[in-house]
N, C-alpha and C positions, 0 to 999 in steps of 0.2 A: 417577023418582029412584032407585028400586031397581035399575033396569037400569044406571044410571051407576055406582054404588058397588060392584057385584059384582066386576067385573074388578080393581078396586083392592084389594078385600079378598082376592081370590084371589092377587094378586101379593104382597100382604103375607104371606099364608100360605105361599106358595111360597118367598119370599125368605129367611125365617128357616131354612127347611129346607135350602136351598142353603148358607147360611152354616154350618150345623151340619155338613153333609157336608164342606165345605171345611176346617173346623176339625178334623174327624176325620181327614181326609187329611193335614193339616199335622202333627197329633199323631203319626200313624203314621210319617211321614217323619222327624220329629224323633227318635222312638224308634229307628228304623232307623239314623239317622245317629249317635245316641248309642251304640247297640250297636256300630256299626262303629268308632267312635272308641275305645270301651272295648276292643274286640277288638285293634285296632292298638296301643293302649297296652299291653295285656297282652303282645302279641307283642314289642313293643319292650322291655318290662320283662324278658321272657325272654331276649331277645338281649343286653340289657345285663348280666344276671346271668351269662350265658356268658362275656361279655367280662371281667367282674370275676373270674370263676374262672380264666380264662386268664391274666389279668394277675397274679393271685395266685400261680399256678404259676410264671410267668416270674420273678416277684419272688423266690420261694423258691429257684429255680434260681440266679438271679443272686447272691442272698445266700450260698448255699452255695459258689458259685465265688469270691466275694469272700473268704469266710472261708478257703477252701483256698489262694487266692492269697496272702492275708496270712500264713498259716503258712509257705508256701513262701518268701515274701520274708524273713520273720524268720530262717528256717533258712539261706537263702543269705547274708543279712547277717552272721550269726554266722560262717559258713564264710569269707566274704570277709574279715572282720575278722581271723580267725585266720591266713588265708593272708597277709594284709598284714603281720602281725607276723613271720611266718616270712621274708617277703621283706625286711623291714627288718633282721632279724637277719642274713640272708645278705649283704645289702649291707654291713653293718658288718663281717662276716667277710671279705668280698672286699677292703674297704679295708684291713683289718688284714693280709691276705695280701700285698696289693700293697706295703704298707709293709715287711713282713718280707722280701719278695723284693728290694726295693731295698737293705735292710740286708744281705741275704745276698750280693747281687752285690758290695757293698763288702767283705764278709768274704772272699768267694772270691778277690777280687783280691789279698788279703794271704795267705790260707792255702794256696791252690793252689800258688804257687811254693815255699812252705815244705814242703809235702808232697813235691813233686818233689825238693827238696834232701834230704829225709829218706830217700827211696828211693835216691838216688845215694849218700848216706852209708852206708846199709846195705849196698849192693852192694860198695862199696870195703872196708868192714869185713869182709865175708865172704871177699873175695879175699885179704885180708891175714891172715885168721884160720887156725886149724888146719883142714885140709881134711877135715872129717868131714861125713857126710850131705850131700855137695855136690849131688847130684841133687835132693834134697828142698828144700834151701835155695835153689838157683837157680830151681827151679820156683815157689817162693813169690815170688821177686823178679819173675819173668815175669808172674805173676798180678797183682801190684801194679801193674806198668806197664800191663798191659792194662786193669785196672780204672780207672785214671786217665783213659783215653781213652773210657770209656763214659759216655753221657749218661743212662742209665736207673738209675744208681746215685748216690745223694745224696752230697754232699760229706762229711757227717758219717759215712756208712758207709765211705767211702774212708779217712777219717782213722782210723776205728776199726780197719780192716784193717792199716793201717801200724803203729799202736801195738801191735796184737796180734803183728805180726811182730817188733817190737822186744822185746816181753816174752818171746817164744819164744827169741830170741837171748840175752836176759839169763839165762833159766833154764839154758841150756847151761853157763854158767859156774859153776853151783852144784850140778850133778848129775853122777852117774857113770852111764855108759850103755854097754851092749854091743849090738852090731848086726852083721849079716853083709852084706858088700858085695864087690865085685870090685876087684882091684888088679892092675896090670901089674908083674910081677916077671921081670926078665931077658927083657923083650919078650914075655912070655907073660901073658895075662889069667888071673888065678887067684882063686878064691873064698877069702875069709879072714874071720875073726872079729875085729872091731875093738873096742878098748877106749878109751873116752874118759873122762878124769878131769878134769872141769871144762874149763877151757881151759889146764890145766897140761901135760897129756901126752896123746898119741895114739899108741897102739901097735896092732900087729896080729899075728895068728898064723894061718897057713894052716890050713885045715880038717884036713889030715892031721898038723898039728903040726910039720912038717919045717922050715918057714921062718917067720921072724918079722922084724918091723921096727918102727921108731918114727919119728916126725916130728921132724926137727932144726929147731927154730925159728930158729936162727942162719943156717942155709943155706937154709931153706925147701925142704927136700928129705927124701926118705925115706932112712933109714940101716938097715943090717942089725943085728938084735938079737944080743947075745951070748947065750950059754947061760943066764946068770943072768937077763937081762932076759926071755928067752923063758919061763923058769919063773915069774917074777913075773907076766908077762902071763897065763899059763895060770891061775895061782891067782886073779888079779884078775878074770878072766872068769867064773870059778866064783862069786866073791863077787857080781859085778854081776848075774848071772843067778839069784842066790839058791840056788845049789847048794852053797855053803859059807857058814859064818858069817863075819861081818866079821873082818878081821885086818889086820895091818900088811903092806904090800907095798912093793917097791922100784920106783920109776919113774924113767925118765931125764928129768932136768930140766936145761935149759940156761940159763945166765945171759946176759943181753944183753951182747954184746961192747963196747957203747958205755958201759956203766956202769963 
């Protein structure tokens, strides 16, 4: 009986030992696996933290860009609003100008023919008037006619020049003037001093004082001055040039034959 139970006892003794060894091996594997899992978890945690930091940096950058873009948008919006106001104002001004141009065209249709008639009337008046300062007055007429044909001068400026010419002619009738000019005497062009007394009288005296004349309004021609008229002309020239004090002078005045 002893020989039969010994192997069984031995097997029983060995079997628990084997189980212990296996359990020990399993525990070691579990520990290694646990360590491996922990290590991987730590590595993953580190990787996740880097990603979080990167995302945080990207978020801050995007936020800064958004804030910058928002400020730029607000600035552009204010600018655009202001520009729109200017554009609206300009559009209103354009509409007003177009309306004024239309009104101006209608005004020009009425005033331009009037200005042309005024120039023609002024020319006829000068031709019928005393022949004083004829070069100057004719040059003024030529300038007016040239101005009327120019497109770079406004209608208002043209009208102003015409009225100025009328004012100048009006002043001639209220002033006394002495000036030097040339005149043809006995088919010879001679330098003479002219005396204009308003539009009442026009006389002259040659520079050497030897000859004199006056304008006959009835015949529209020059007449030779008598000695008395020549002396009066000489005295009046001194008064007009302020070389002598004012005094009474004799001037040849003709009455209209039709009166």
